[in-house]
KEPA-108974 format. One line per 3 residues: number of its first residue (from 0); their letters; for each residue x, y, z of N, C-alpha, C. Coordinates in Angstrom, 3 decimals. Layout:
N
NUM = a = X/Y/Z/X/Y/Z/X/Y/Z  ...
END
This chain:
81
0 = mat = 67.695/-35.592/3.515/68.221/-35.361/2.182/68.147/-33.892/1.823  67.040/-33.252/2.135/66.887/-31.850/1.779/67.869/-30.982/2.554  68.170/-31.341/3.783/69.073/-30.554/4.607/70.513/-30.659/4.146
3 = ygg = 70.983/-31.848/3.846/72.383/-32.061/3.540/72.688/-32.195/2.060  71.675/-32.366/1.231/71.893/-32.675/-0.166/72.231/-31.516/-1.061  72.017/-30.293/-0.670/72.366/-29.090/-1.421/72.546/-29.272/-2.908
6 = ssf = 73.762/-29.106/-3.395/74.027/-29.187/-4.827/73.916/-30.615/-5.341  74.255/-31.592/-4.531/74.155/-32.975/-4.995/72.701/-33.377/-5.167  71.843/-32.683/-4.442/70.421/-32.971/-4.479/69.837/-32.706/-5.858
9 = kns = 70.339/-31.692/-6.530/69.790/-31.311/-7.824/70.356/-32.127/-8.970  71.505/-32.771/-8.773/72.080/-33.559/-9.860/72.331/-35.005/-9.459  71.630/-35.467/-8.449/71.715/-36.848/-7.972/73.095/-37.213/-7.453
12 = gys = 73.888/-36.222/-7.109/75.196/-36.508/-6.565/76.249/-36.805/-7.605  75.918/-36.633/-8.862/76.871/-36.911/-9.925/76.928/-35.740/-10.877  78.091/-35.473/-11.397/78.234/-34.446/-12.420/78.501/-35.141/-13.743
15 = ngg = 78.588/-34.390/-14.801/78.916/-34.921/-16.128/78.001/-36.054/-16.551  76.702/-35.881/-16.369/75.759/-36.882/-16.834/75.758/-38.171/-16.033  76.244/-38.145/-14.808/76.206/-39.326/-13.974/77.463/-40.174/-14.026
18 = svp = 78.477/-39.731/-14.745/79.662/-40.569/-14.878/80.735/-40.291/-13.832  80.780/-39.077/-13.306/81.821/-38.724/-12.350/81.173/-38.261/-11.059  81.473/-38.917/-9.937/80.870/-38.506/-8.670/81.319/-37.120/-8.238
21 = vem = 80.404/-36.352/-7.691/80.721/-35.064/-7.089/81.367/-35.359/-5.742  82.375/-34.608/-5.373/83.081/-34.845/-4.123/82.296/-34.269/-2.946  81.339/-35.037/-2.456/80.562/-34.664/-1.279/80.328/-35.916/-0.459
24 = dlc = 80.251/-35.776/0.843/80.059/-36.930/1.710/78.678/-37.542/1.598  77.673/-36.737/1.273/76.303/-37.229/1.314/75.652/-37.343/-0.053  76.423/-37.584/-1.082/75.885/-37.763/-2.420/75.331/-39.174/-2.570
27 = fpw = 74.315/-39.299/-3.372/73.843/-40.627/-3.706/74.965/-41.320/-4.440  75.297/-42.517/-4.160/74.598/-43.569/-3.432/75.058/-43.794/-1.992  75.425/-42.737/-1.284/75.865/-42.886/0.107/74.854/-43.622/0.958
30 = ild = 73.579/-43.426/0.698/72.541/-44.055/1.516/72.612/-45.576/1.446  73.064/-46.110/0.326/73.187/-47.561/0.190/74.225/-48.098/1.163  75.318/-47.380/1.309/76.365/-47.797/2.249/75.927/-47.607/3.695
33 = vfq = 75.293/-46.478/3.979/74.879/-46.171/5.346/73.919/-47.225/5.885  72.943/-47.608/5.072/71.940/-48.575/5.516/72.225/-49.995/5.025  73.375/-50.196/4.400/73.783/-51.493/3.876/72.687/-52.118/3.015
36 = lta = 72.205/-51.314/2.053/71.154/-51.741/1.139/71.749/-52.091/-0.211  71.111/-53.026/-0.881/71.480/-53.227/-2.275/70.759/-52.156/-3.074  71.308/-51.807/-4.207/70.702/-50.779/-5.052/69.289/-51.185/-5.455
39 = fdf = 69.095/-52.445/-5.763/67.778/-52.895/-6.201/66.757/-52.794/-5.079  67.134/-53.116/-3.842/66.206/-52.988/-2.710/65.787/-51.540/-2.503  66.734/-50.626/-2.642/66.408/-49.210/-2.514/65.483/-48.771/-3.643
42 = ykv = 65.772/-49.235/-4.845/64.954/-48.915/-6.017/63.493/-49.321/-5.800  63.278/-50.472/-5.181/61.924/-50.990/-4.994/61.062/-50.103/-4.099  61.672/-49.331/-3.209/60.877/-48.516/-2.277/60.748/-47.053/-2.673
45 = ier = 61.525/-46.585/-3.634/61.510/-45.162/-3.977/60.121/-44.701/-4.411  59.520/-45.383/-5.358/58.209/-44.946/-5.858/57.149/-45.006/-4.761  57.194/-46.040/-3.960/56.229/-46.150/-2.847/56.405/-45.003/-1.860
48 = fik = 57.649/-44.639/-1.603/57.935/-43.536/-0.695/57.387/-42.223/-1.245  57.568/-41.987/-2.525/57.072/-40.759/-3.156/55.547/-40.693/-3.050  54.881/-41.796/-3.321/53.409/-41.827/-3.248/52.893/-41.702/-1.823
51 = aep = 53.630/-42.253/-0.863/53.187/-42.247/0.529/53.403/-40.899/1.208  54.259/-40.075/0.648/54.576/-38.783/1.264/54.270/-37.643/0.295  53.002/-37.221/0.230/52.608/-36.187/-0.728/53.199/-34.805/-0.440
54 = sls = 53.780/-34.602/0.715/54.334/-33.286/1.051/55.768/-33.091/0.543  56.333/-34.067/-0.149/57.686/-33.916/-0.682/57.728/-32.791/-1.711  58.803/-32.032/-1.670/58.947/-30.948/-2.655/59.234/-31.538/-4.032
57 = kdi = 59.047/-30.726/-5.054/59.323/-31.176/-6.423/60.798/-31.530/-6.587  61.682/-30.780/-5.937/63.114/-31.070/-6.024/63.446/-32.443/-5.437  62.826/-32.774/-4.330/63.076/-34.078/-3.716/62.550/-35.191/-4.614
60 = vkh = 61.360/-35.017/-5.162/60.788/-36.031/-6.057/61.678/-36.202/-7.283  62.135/-35.104/-7.865/63.030/-35.193/-9.032/64.328/-35.911/-8.677  64.866/-35.590/-7.512/66.093/-36.242/-7.063/65.889/-37.752/-6.931
63 = ler = 64.810/-38.149/-6.311/64.539/-39.573/-6.135/64.316/-40.272/-7.474  63.674/-39.585/-8.403/63.484/-40.159/-9.739/64.820/-40.315/-10.455  65.721/-39.352/-10.278/67.063/-39.472/-10.873/67.824/-40.638/-10.249
66 = ceh = 67.633/-40.824/-8.947/68.262/-41.965/-8.277/67.756/-43.278/-8.867  66.453/-43.348/-9.109/65.878/-44.544/-9.741/66.558/-44.827/-11.074  66.673/-43.796/-11.900/67.280/-43.969/-13.221/68.745/-44.379/-13.105
69 = lim = 69.467/-43.753/-12.200/70.871/-44.077/-12.005/71.039/-45.527/-11.556  70.183/-45.964/-10.666/70.244/-47.348/-10.190/70.048/-48.313/-11.348  69.014/-48.087/-12.135/68.709/-49.030/-13.206/69.698/-48.941/-14.364
72 = eti = 70.281/-47.779/-14.584/71.228/-47.629/-15.694/72.609/-48.189/-15.356  73.060/-48.029/-14.111/74.440/-48.433/-13.825/74.614/-49.192/-12.513  74.125/-48.669/-11.429/74.492/-49.193/-10.101/74.047/-50.633/-9.889
75 = vwr = 72.823/-50.963/-10.260/72.302/-52.303/-9.976/73.106/-53.385/-10.704  73.750/-53.044/-11.796/74.480/-54.023/-12.599/75.902/-54.259/-12.105  76.384/-53.432/-11.214/77.780/-53.557/-10.753/78.089/-54.898/-10.108
78 = glh = 77.171/-55.420/-9.327/77.419/-56.653/-8.594/77.145/-57.916/-9.384  76.802/-57.790/-10.648/76.428/-58.959/-11.441/77.560/-59.505/-12.293  78.773/-59.048/-12.109/79.891/-59.519/-12.940/80.390/-60.848/-12.484
END
């Protein structure tokens, strides 16, 4: 994530407050498609991952926290219609 996430890393891959995706191949939620994960399954491991890896930079931790918020605010609800 740190290697490829560049600008998307700082804004969770979304511009305009999370409503419009940034045009990048590796923006969140790309990882859900790559690993065929549901948003909720990914959400369940984010906090554990942060706690288990104390060497993560502050930028990475902030990015993962933004991903958590994005999942709970919008992504997890998409499949419930």
